[in-house]
PLY file of the C-alpha trace (Angstrom):
ply
format ascii 1.0
element vertex 78
property float x
property float y
property float z
element edge 77
property int vertex1
property int vertex2
end_header
-22.16 -16.88 19.50
-19.88 -15.24 17.07
-16.38 -14.59 17.28
-15.45 -11.07 18.67
-13.47 -8.46 16.43
-10.66 -8.99 19.46
-10.69 -12.82 18.85
-10.44 -12.35 15.20
-7.74 -9.94 15.23
-5.63 -12.52 17.58
-6.27 -15.22 15.39
-5.16 -13.29 12.50
-2.29 -11.96 13.99
-1.21 -15.76 14.26
-1.18 -16.24 10.62
1.97 -15.79 8.22
3.02 -12.14 6.91
1.43 -13.56 3.50
-1.27 -15.01 4.78
-2.18 -11.60 6.78
-1.78 -9.99 3.39
-3.89 -11.93 1.75
-6.37 -11.37 4.29
-5.95 -7.85 4.41
-6.46 -7.87 0.46
-9.84 -9.54 0.46
-10.97 -7.63 3.68
-9.95 -4.45 1.72
-11.86 -5.53 -1.44
-14.81 -6.84 0.54
-14.97 -3.12 2.11
-14.33 -1.12 -0.91
-15.76 -2.16 -4.49
-13.14 -2.87 -7.18
-14.84 -0.58 -9.42
-14.23 2.33 -7.02
-10.58 1.24 -6.48
-9.83 1.30 -10.43
-11.52 4.46 -11.24
-9.76 5.82 -8.35
-6.53 4.16 -9.34
-7.36 5.86 -12.99
-7.66 9.32 -11.62
-4.27 9.12 -9.72
-2.29 7.99 -12.61
-3.93 10.44 -15.22
-3.41 13.32 -12.38
0.11 12.06 -12.07
0.49 11.87 -16.20
-1.00 15.40 -16.64
1.59 16.50 -13.76
4.82 14.96 -15.52
3.46 16.33 -19.65
3.08 20.07 -17.47
6.48 19.48 -15.87
5.29 20.45 -12.55
6.85 17.30 -10.91
10.49 16.74 -10.04
11.76 13.35 -11.34
14.42 11.58 -9.13
16.75 9.08 -10.36
16.11 5.67 -8.91
19.58 5.59 -8.07
19.27 8.45 -5.70
15.57 6.56 -4.28
17.03 3.39 -3.72
19.95 5.11 -1.49
17.96 7.07 0.76
15.66 3.97 1.51
18.66 1.70 1.89
20.25 4.63 4.52
16.30 5.08 6.05
16.64 1.26 6.79
20.00 1.02 8.12
19.41 4.01 10.55
16.06 2.29 11.87
18.54 -0.90 12.73
20.37 0.87 14.65
0 1
1 2
2 3
3 4
4 5
5 6
6 7
7 8
8 9
9 10
10 11
11 12
12 13
13 14
14 15
15 16
16 17
17 18
18 19
19 20
20 21
21 22
22 23
23 24
24 25
25 26
26 27
27 28
28 29
29 30
30 31
31 32
32 33
33 34
34 35
35 36
36 37
37 38
38 39
39 40
40 41
41 42
42 43
43 44
44 45
45 46
46 47
47 48
48 49
49 50
50 51
51 52
52 53
53 54
54 55
55 56
56 57
57 58
58 59
59 60
60 61
61 62
62 63
63 64
64 65
65 66
66 67
67 68
68 69
69 70
70 71
71 72
72 73
73 74
74 75
75 76
76 77
């Protein structure tokens, strides 16, 4: 008798974070052909470059982004 979804999920949660990430990647690739993923990324990159070229996107300094992330992490830990 094959394992149920719940059994597989319970076993997967026993894996290390790195192993779970590898498993998630393997499952994602098996569910969505790589060509589709690559085509979607190509389209997204082209869209973002076009926005930058058109001047319709606001650039945020990395220092500000990192400061905001650190603040959110600090608040989440409280």
